[in-house]
C-alpha positions as CSV (number, residue, x, y, z in Angstrom):
1,M,23.8,-110.5,-23.1
2,S,21.3,-109.0,-24.7
3,V,22.2,-106.1,-27.3
4,G,20.3,-103.3,-25.1
5,R,22.6,-104.6,-22.5
6,I,25.0,-104.0,-24.5
7,Q,24.5,-101.0,-25.5
8,S,23.7,-99.4,-22.1
9,C,27.2,-100.7,-21.5
10,C,29.3,-99.2,-24.4
11,L,27.5,-95.6,-23.1
12,A,28.3,-96.4,-19.3
13,A,32.0,-97.2,-20.8
14,L,32.1,-94.1,-23.0
15,I,30.9,-91.6,-20.2
16,L,33.5,-93.0,-17.9
17,S,36.2,-92.9,-20.9
18,L,34.8,-89.4,-21.7
19,T,34.9,-88.1,-18.2
20,V,38.9,-89.0,-18.0
21,G,39.3,-87.2,-20.9
22,S,37.9,-84.7,-20.4
23,A,40.1,-83.9,-17.1
24,A,43.5,-84.8,-19.5
25,F,42.1,-82.5,-22.4
26,A,40.2,-79.8,-21.2
27,A,43.3,-77.3,-21.3
28,E,43.6,-78.1,-24.8
29,T,40.6,-76.7,-26.5
30,A,39.8,-73.3,-27.1
31,F,36.3,-71.0,-28.5
32,I,36.4,-68.4,-31.0
33,D,34.3,-65.6,-29.6
34,T,32.9,-62.8,-31.5
35,D,31.6,-58.7,-31.5
36,D,28.3,-60.1,-30.7
37,P,26.8,-58.7,-27.4
38,T,24.6,-61.7,-26.5
39,G,28.5,-63.5,-26.0
40,A,27.6,-65.7,-28.8
41,P,30.0,-68.2,-29.7
42,G,31.3,-67.2,-33.0
43,I,31.6,-70.9,-34.4
44,L,28.3,-72.9,-35.6
45,R,27.7,-76.2,-37.5
46,L,25.8,-75.1,-40.6
47,P,21.9,-75.9,-39.9
48,P,19.8,-75.0,-42.6
49,G,18.9,-71.1,-43.5
50,H,21.7,-70.2,-40.2
51,T,22.8,-66.5,-40.8
52,Y,26.5,-66.0,-40.7
53,R,28.1,-62.8,-39.9
54,F,31.0,-61.9,-42.6
55,N,34.1,-59.7,-41.3
56,V,35.6,-57.6,-44.6
57,D,39.3,-57.9,-44.5
58,P,40.2,-54.6,-45.6
59,A,43.3,-55.8,-47.1
60,Q,41.8,-57.7,-49.9
61,S,38.8,-55.5,-50.8
62,Q,38.7,-51.7,-52.3
63,I,36.2,-49.7,-53.7
64,V,36.8,-47.5,-56.3
65,V,34.7,-44.0,-56.8
66,T,34.6,-42.2,-60.0
67,A,32.7,-39.1,-60.9
68,E,32.7,-38.0,-64.2
69,V,31.9,-34.0,-63.8
70,M,31.4,-31.5,-67.1
71,G,32.7,-34.3,-69.6
72,R,35.9,-34.6,-67.5
73,D,36.2,-37.5,-65.1
74,D,38.3,-38.6,-62.1
75,S,39.0,-41.5,-60.2
76,D,40.5,-43.0,-56.6
77,V,40.5,-45.6,-54.3
78,S,40.2,-46.7,-51.0
79,P,40.4,-50.3,-48.5
80,V,37.1,-50.9,-47.9
81,A,36.2,-52.5,-44.4
82,G,33.1,-53.7,-42.4
83,W,30.5,-57.1,-42.8
84,L,27.8,-58.8,-44.3
85,D,25.4,-61.0,-43.0
86,V,24.5,-63.6,-45.3
87,T,22.2,-66.3,-44.8
88,L,23.5,-69.9,-45.7
89,A,21.2,-73.4,-47.2
90,P,23.3,-75.9,-47.3
91,G,24.2,-78.3,-50.6
92,Q,26.1,-79.6,-53.0
93,A,28.3,-76.7,-53.7
94,P,28.9,-77.4,-50.4
95,F,26.0,-74.3,-50.6
96,S,23.0,-74.3,-52.6
97,T,21.4,-71.0,-51.6
98,I,23.0,-67.5,-50.4
99,H,20.9,-64.9,-49.3
100,V,22.9,-61.3,-48.3
101,T,20.4,-59.9,-46.0
102,D,22.4,-56.8,-45.3
103,L,25.8,-55.3,-45.5
104,D,27.8,-52.3,-43.8
105,L,30.6,-51.4,-45.7
106,Q,33.2,-48.3,-44.9
107,L,36.3,-46.8,-47.1
108,A,38.6,-46.3,-44.9
109,E,40.2,-43.6,-46.3
110,Q,39.3,-39.8,-48.1
111,I,38.4,-39.8,-51.5
112,D,40.0,-37.0,-53.5
113,L,39.1,-36.3,-57.4
114,S,41.0,-33.3,-59.4
115,Y,39.7,-31.9,-62.5
116,G,42.7,-29.7,-63.3
117,L,41.5,-26.5,-63.7
118,L,38.1,-26.9,-63.3
119,G,38.0,-28.0,-60.0
120,S,38.2,-31.2,-57.4
121,A,36.1,-32.5,-54.7
122,T,36.1,-34.6,-51.8
123,G,34.5,-37.8,-50.0
124,T,34.9,-38.5,-46.1
125,G,33.3,-40.9,-44.5
126,I,31.9,-42.7,-48.1
127,G,30.1,-45.8,-46.7
128,V,27.2,-48.4,-48.6
129,D,24.1,-50.4,-46.7
130,M,22.1,-52.5,-48.1
131,N,18.1,-50.8,-47.8
132,E,16.6,-53.9,-49.3
133,P,17.5,-56.9,-49.8
134,G,16.6,-59.2,-52.9
135,S,15.6,-62.5,-52.8
136,A,17.9,-65.5,-51.9
137,A,20.4,-66.2,-54.7
138,A,20.7,-70.1,-55.9
139,V,24.6,-71.4,-55.6
140,E,25.7,-73.0,-59.2
141,T,28.2,-75.7,-58.8
142,D,31.3,-73.2,-59.9
143,D,30.0,-71.5,-56.3
144,S,29.2,-68.3,-58.4
145,F,25.8,-66.5,-57.3
146,I,24.0,-63.2,-58.5
147,Q,21.1,-62.1,-56.0
148,M,19.6,-59.8,-58.4
149,N,16.8,-56.5,-57.1
150,N,18.8,-55.2,-54.0
151,Y,18.7,-51.8,-53.3
152,L,21.9,-50.2,-52.1
153,A,22.4,-46.8,-50.3
154,A,25.3,-44.8,-49.8
155,R,26.5,-42.0,-47.4
156,G,29.2,-39.7,-47.5
157,L,30.0,-36.0,-47.4
158,F,31.1,-35.0,-51.4
159,E,32.2,-31.4,-51.1
160,Y,33.0,-30.3,-54.3
161,S,34.6,-26.4,-55.7
162,F,34.3,-26.0,-59.6
163,I,34.7,-22.5,-61.6
164,L,31.4,-22.7,-63.6
165,I,29.4,-24.4,-60.7
166,G,31.1,-23.0,-57.9
167,S,31.3,-24.7,-54.1
168,G,29.2,-26.6,-52.1
169,S,28.3,-30.6,-50.7
170,V,26.5,-33.4,-51.7
171,D,25.3,-35.2,-48.7
172,L,24.8,-39.0,-50.5
173,A,22.7,-40.3,-47.5
174,T,19.8,-37.7,-48.8
175,M,20.3,-39.5,-52.1
176,D,17.9,-42.1,-52.8
177,P,18.7,-46.3,-53.1
178,V,19.8,-47.7,-56.0
179,A,19.0,-51.1,-57.5
180,S,21.7,-52.8,-57.4
181,D,22.7,-56.9,-58.5
182,L,25.8,-58.6,-56.0
183,A,27.1,-61.0,-58.0
184,G,30.1,-62.9,-56.4
185,L,31.4,-66.1,-55.3
186,V,31.1,-68.0,-52.0
187,W,33.1,-71.6,-51.2
188,Q,33.7,-73.2,-48.0
189,D,37.9,-74.1,-46.8
190,W,37.4,-76.1,-43.6
191,T,36.6,-73.8,-40.8
192,T,36.4,-71.2,-42.8
193,I,33.3,-69.3,-45.2
194,T,34.6,-66.9,-47.6
195,V,32.2,-64.8,-49.6
196,Q,33.4,-62.7,-52.8
197,M,31.5,-60.0,-54.1
198,N,31.2,-56.9,-56.2
199,I,29.8,-53.8,-55.9
200,D,28.5,-51.7,-58.4
201,I,26.5,-48.6,-57.7
202,E,25.5,-45.7,-59.7
203,Y,24.2,-42.0,-59.4
204,P,23.8,-39.3,-60.9
205,L,25.2,-35.9,-59.6
206,E,23.3,-32.6,-59.2
207,V,23.5,-29.3,-57.8
208,D,20.4,-26.9,-57.3
209,G,19.0,-29.8,-59.3
210,S,20.4,-29.5,-62.0
211,A,22.3,-32.7,-63.3
212,V,25.7,-32.3,-63.6
213,G,27.4,-35.3,-64.1
214,T,27.5,-39.4,-62.7
215,A,29.4,-40.9,-59.7
216,W,30.0,-44.5,-59.7
217,I,30.9,-46.5,-56.9
218,Q,32.4,-49.7,-57.7
219,G,34.3,-52.7,-56.6
220,T,35.3,-56.3,-54.8
221,I,35.3,-57.3,-51.3
222,I,36.4,-60.2,-49.5
223,A,34.6,-61.3,-46.4
224,T,35.2,-64.3,-43.9
225,A,33.0,-66.2,-41.5
226,E,34.3,-69.0,-38.8
227,V,32.7,-71.9,-38.1
228,F,32.6,-75.5,-36.7
229,W,31.9,-78.2,-38.4
230,A,32.1,-81.0,-36.6
231,V,29.1,-83.2,-37.1
232,A,28.8,-84.3,-33.2
233,D,28.5,-80.8,-32.2
234,L,24.3,-81.4,-31.3
235,Y,24.0,-78.5,-29.1
236,S,25.8,-76.2,-31.5
237,D,28.0,-74.7,-29.1
238,G,31.7,-74.8,-31.2
239,L,32.7,-77.0,-29.0
240,V,32.0,-81.0,-28.7
241,N,32.1,-81.7,-24.9
242,F,29.1,-82.9,-22.4
243,R,26.3,-80.3,-23.4
244,D,26.2,-82.9,-27.1
245,F,26.5,-85.8,-24.7
246,A,23.3,-84.7,-23.0
247,V,21.1,-84.7,-25.6
248,F,22.9,-87.6,-27.6
249,A,22.1,-88.9,-24.2
250,A,18.5,-88.4,-24.1
251,A,17.7,-90.2,-27.4
252,W,20.4,-93.3,-26.9
253,D,18.4,-96.4,-27.9
254,T,15.6,-94.8,-29.6
255,S,14.2,-95.5,-33.3
256,L,13.1,-94.2,-36.4
257,G,9.1,-92.3,-35.0
258,Q,10.1,-93.1,-31.2
259,P,9.6,-89.9,-29.2
260,N,13.1,-89.3,-28.1
261,Y,14.2,-90.4,-31.4
262,N,16.4,-87.6,-32.5
263,A,17.9,-88.0,-36.6
264,D,20.3,-85.2,-35.8
265,C,22.1,-87.8,-32.8
266,D,21.9,-90.8,-36.0
267,L,25.0,-89.9,-36.2
268,F,26.7,-93.0,-38.5
269,D,26.8,-92.2,-42.1
270,P,24.4,-93.8,-43.8
271,P,21.9,-93.1,-40.7
272,G,20.6,-96.8,-39.9
273,G,17.4,-95.1,-38.4
274,V,18.1,-96.5,-35.1
275,I,20.3,-94.4,-32.0
276,N,23.0,-97.1,-31.0
277,A,26.5,-98.1,-30.5
278,M,28.0,-96.6,-34.0
279,D,26.3,-93.2,-33.7
280,L,28.0,-93.4,-30.3
281,A,31.4,-94.6,-31.4
282,V,31.2,-90.6,-33.7
283,V,30.3,-88.8,-30.5
284,A,33.8,-90.5,-29.2
285,D,35.9,-89.8,-32.3
286,H,34.9,-85.9,-32.4
287,W,34.9,-85.1,-28.4
288,L,37.0,-82.4,-27.5
289,A,37.0,-80.9,-31.0
290,A,36.8,-77.7,-31.4
291,V,38.4,-74.5,-33.8
292,E,41.7,-73.8,-31.8
């Protein structure tokens, strides 16, 4: 029997076994959904340059707001929620570059600042947005990165009452964006990618065009994204099933340079430049794999 005939028989046998396996184990598989209005699954392989939505963990993330007014300063702290949009390129770390392209952070609590007999200030609805991202940053071997030349914008309302300057309010959204570097760490633990990142914004405080002090919005956020890492998830939908098998079958028994050859289907490590029974075995090993 020829090698091609043997491989065709292998493919037919696998189709039969996977069909039986689908009936037996379909109830054990699951998808992880996101708030994406398109209904796209939230678990994906990591193709080059893929952008992930990272959700900030308020239990591990906090922002400190400090304001110095007329030589006196006070601070208050709040948990922070929100999200980051992050583009990652694979590499040895396991990422080679990171690009935080957008962010939306919201303080969960009101900020209360007291200056004794001088007065007080209250911040409500305080948040931070990305006005303009800097360039992608290299991820070092210790998982660290510094994305430089970003412009961040704050939002929210500060209401103040001081003996010497009177009472009023400052709308942070009317202030110019501020240049700020984003430094942190990025790492992967199986199906979870974590970004730990510092926020550091400094604003001049003015009342009626006159400088009265400086405000800082500083802290550390931790955000995570769930991903799907099965090498045989050729359809990139978070589950290895017949959609992936259809992609694989279209490239079956082709070699590098032929029209239907698909490098993504050359699954055996190291790739052999031909889609054959060794690659088929990888599909079988990952069949119905999913993040529960």
